[in-house]
C-alpha positions in Angstrom: 78.9 94.6 130.2 81.8 93.3 132.1 84.7 91.7 130.2 87.7 89.7 131.5 90.8 90.3 129.4 94.1 88.3 129.3 96.8 88.0 126.6 100.1 86.5 125.8 100.1 83.2 127.5 103.0 82.1 125.3 102.2 78.5 126.1 104.9 76.0 125.3 104.9 72.2 125.8 108.6 72.0 124.7 110.8 70.5 127.5 113.0 73.1 129.2 111.4 76.0 127.3 113.0 79.3 128.2 112.3 82.8 126.9 111.8 86.4 128.1 110.6 89.8 126.9 110.6 92.3 129.8 111.3 89.5 132.3 111.8 85.7 132.1 108.7 83.7 131.2 107.3 81.3 133.9 106.3 78.4 131.7 106.1 75.9 134.6 103.5 77.9 136.5 101.4 78.9 133.5 98.7 76.3 133.6 97.8 76.8 137.2 98.0 80.6 136.8 95.8 80.5 133.8 93.1 78.5 135.5 93.2 80.6 138.6 93.0 83.9 136.6 90.1 82.6 134.4 88.3 81.6 137.6 89.0 85.0 139.2 87.7 86.9 136.3 84.5 84.9 136.2 84.1 85.3 140.0 84.3 89.1 139.5 81.1 88.9 137.5 82.6 89.0 133.9 80.0 88.2 131.2 82.6 87.0 128.8 86.3 86.4 128.6 88.6 87.8 125.9 92.0 86.2 125.1 93.9 88.7 122.9 96.4 86.5 121.1 99.7 84.7 121.5 98.3 81.7 123.2 101.4 79.9 122.1 105.1 80.7 122.0 106.1 78.7 119.0 102.8 78.4 117.1 102.9 74.6 117.3 99.7 72.5 117.4 100.5 70.7 120.7 100.9 74.0 122.6 97.8 75.4 120.9 95.7 72.4 122.0 97.0 72.6 125.6 96.3 76.3 125.8 92.8 76.1 124.4 92.0 73.0 126.5 93.0 75.0 129.6 91.1 78.2 128.8 88.0 76.8 127.3 87.9 74.0 129.9 88.4 76.4 132.9 86.0 79.2 131.8 82.4 79.1 132.9 81.7 82.1 130.6 81.9 82.5 126.8 85.4 83.1 125.4 86.4 85.2 122.4 89.9 84.3 121.2 92.1 85.9 118.5 95.4 84.7 117.1 98.6 86.6 117.7 101.9 86.8 115.7 103.4 83.9 117.7 100.3 81.7 116.9 100.9 81.9 113.2 104.6 81.3 113.2 104.1 77.9 111.6 100.5 77.8 110.4 97.0 78.8 111.4 97.5 77.4 114.8 93.8 77.3 115.8 93.0 75.0 112.8 92.6 71.8 114.8 90.2 73.6 117.2 88.6 76.0 114.7 85.1 74.7 115.3 85.5 75.2 119.1 86.9 78.7 118.7 84.1 79.7 116.4 81.4 78.3 118.6 82.9 80.2 121.6 82.9 83.4 119.5 79.2 82.9 118.7 78.3 82.6 122.3 80.4 85.7 123.2 78.8 87.7 120.4 75.3 86.7 121.7 76.2 87.9 125.2 77.5 91.2 123.8 74.4 91.8 121.6 72.2 91.3 124.6 74.1 94.2 126.3 73.9 96.5 123.2 77.5 95.9 122.2 78.9 94.8 118.9 81.9 92.4 119.2 84.5 92.1 116.5 87.8 90.1 116.2 91.1 91.2 114.6 93.5 88.3 114.2 96.8 88.5 112.2 98.1 86.6 109.2 101.6 85.4 108.6 102.4 88.6 106.8 101.5 90.7 109.8 98.2 92.0 108.4 94.7 92.2 109.6 92.8 88.9 109.4 89.1 89.2 110.4 87.9 86.5 112.8 84.7 86.0 114.8 82.3 88.9 114.7 82.2 91.7 112.2 81.6 94.5 114.7 78.1 95.2 113.4 75.0 94.4 115.4 71.5 95.8 115.2 70.8 98.2 118.1 74.4 98.2 119.3 75.5 101.4 121.1 79.2 100.6 121.3 81.8 98.3 119.7 84.4 96.1 121.4 87.3 95.1 119.1 89.5 92.2 120.2 92.9 92.5 118.6 96.3 91.0 119.5 98.1 94.0 118.1 97.1 97.4 119.5 95.2 99.5 117.0 96.6 102.7 118.6 100.2 103.9 117.9 102.7 102.9 120.6 106.2 103.2 119.2 107.0 106.6 120.5 105.3 105.9 123.9 107.4 102.8 124.5 110.6 104.5 123.3 110.0 107.3 125.8 109.7 104.7 128.6 112.8 102.9 127.5 110.9 99.8 126.4 111.4 97.7 123.3 108.9 98.0 120.5 107.8 94.6 119.1 106.3 96.0 115.9 102.7 96.6 114.9 99.9 95.4 112.6 101.0 96.2 109.1 97.6 97.8 108.3 96.9 99.2 111.8 96.3 102.7 110.6 93.7 101.6 108.1 91.8 99.6 110.7 92.0 102.5 113.2 90.6 104.9 110.5 87.7 102.5 109.7 86.8 102.3 113.4 87.1 106.1 113.8 84.9 106.7 110.8 82.0 104.9 112.6 82.0 107.6 115.3 80.6 104.8 117.6 82.2 104.5 121.1 84.8 101.8 120.6 87.0 99.9 123.0 90.0 98.0 121.6 91.4 95.2 123.8 94.9 94.1 123.0 98.1 92.5 124.2 101.4 92.0 122.2 103.3 94.9 123.8 103.4 93.2 127.3 102.5 96.5 128.9 99.7 97.8 131.0 98.4 100.9 129.2 95.3 102.8 128.1 95.0 105.7 125.6 92.3 107.5 123.7 92.2 108.1 120.0 89.0 110.0 119.2 86.2 107.4 119.5 88.6 104.5 120.1 89.8 103.7 123.6 92.8 101.4 123.5 93.4 99.1 126.5 96.5 97.0 126.6 97.1 94.1 129.1 100.6 92.7 130.1 101.5 89.1 129.4 100.3 86.3 131.6 103.6 84.5 130.9 105.8 87.1 132.8 105.6 89.3 135.9 103.3 90.9 137.1 101.1 88.2 135.5 98.2 90.7 135.0 94.7 90.5 133.5 92.0 93.1 133.5 88.3 93.6 134.1 86.8 96.1 131.7 83.3 97.3 132.5 81.5 99.0 129.6 78.2 100.8 130.1 77.0 101.6 126.6 74.1 103.7 127.8 76.1 105.9 130.1 79.1 105.6 127.7 81.5 105.0 130.5 84.4 102.4 130.8 86.1 101.3 134.0 89.2 99.2 133.8 90.6 97.4 136.9 93.7 95.2 136.7 94.1 91.9 138.6 97.2 89.8 139.2 97.5 86.1 138.6 99.4 83.9 141.0 103.2 84.3 140.8 106.3 84.7 142.9 105.9 87.4 145.5 109.5 88.7 144.8 108.5 89.5 141.2 105.5 91.7 142.0 107.4 95.0 142.3 106.5 98.0 140.2 107.9 97.7 136.7 108.5 100.3 134.0 106.1 98.5 131.6 103.1 99.4 133.9 102.3 102.6 132.0 98.8 103.1 133.4 97.1 103.2 136.8 95.7 100.0 138.2 92.2 101.4 138.0 91.0 103.9 135.5 87.6 105.4 134.4 86.9 106.8 131.0 83.9 108.7 129.6 82.7 109.2 126.0 81.4 112.6 125.0 81.4 114.7 121.8 82.8 111.8 119.8 85.9 111.2 122.0 87.1 109.4 125.1 88.6 111.2 128.1 90.1 109.9 131.3 88.1 110.7 134.4 89.7 111.6 137.8 89.5 108.7 140.2 89.0 110.4 143.6 90.9 107.8 145.7 92.3 104.5 144.7 90.7 101.6 146.4 92.8 99.5 148.7 94.1 96.3 147.2 92.9 97.1 143.7 95.3 94.5 142.3 93.5 91.4 143.6 95.3 88.1 143.9 93.8 85.6 141.6 92.8 82.4 143.5 92.9 84.0 146.9 
């Protein structure tokens, strides 16, 4: 199964909106970049699209509507969306489009089941705790689990500190959820945003993959290819459209642009990639 992953759009319809985390957000170019990236992921043969939270910057209904209109309207493949901490700043931001989001989840779950994968969603409530959404992570005959969570389920505080990067906090009950997934002993892939970093790490049977924000350079998304029979995952990063001057290497790119992982004896391990392919970071829309 091939999954397109993007996160942290931080959509804002507020006039003159300005913000930054690692770098200034490009609010003006977000709509075009989002559409181009969604099309690029579908063109790469992705079976479904995952949007790992923080669609909005302020959690307002107008920005939520605009973000969902763009993603759901542009995507020719099923979409699985979870809320992030910014999306619940004011309220349950998806409420006006809850039926659309749930219908999209059902289509994404069906695709995953066909490919022997159980899909589960991990949203967040206003207290920063786990709020189940979409699938439950159980499916008859499934050989692997994919968890979609805005907050990473693996610990990152020390890793970010070592890289000199700010730590934006974590899911209040992250450890409990990680323990529950680990107890299944099923090969599991967690797809997340929130940290605005490119990273991947293994924690027993849970492979944590993080994607940077689409709101700021380098405007990355990812293609995650999971083979539940061979128990192998390949992750390839792609770049959305953005200013060429902002595409230099950055300290928040903590993992290689292309990685391969294998599952054996109850744990994930990174495989050696013999030679990086040229132009691994494809330009969306080109």
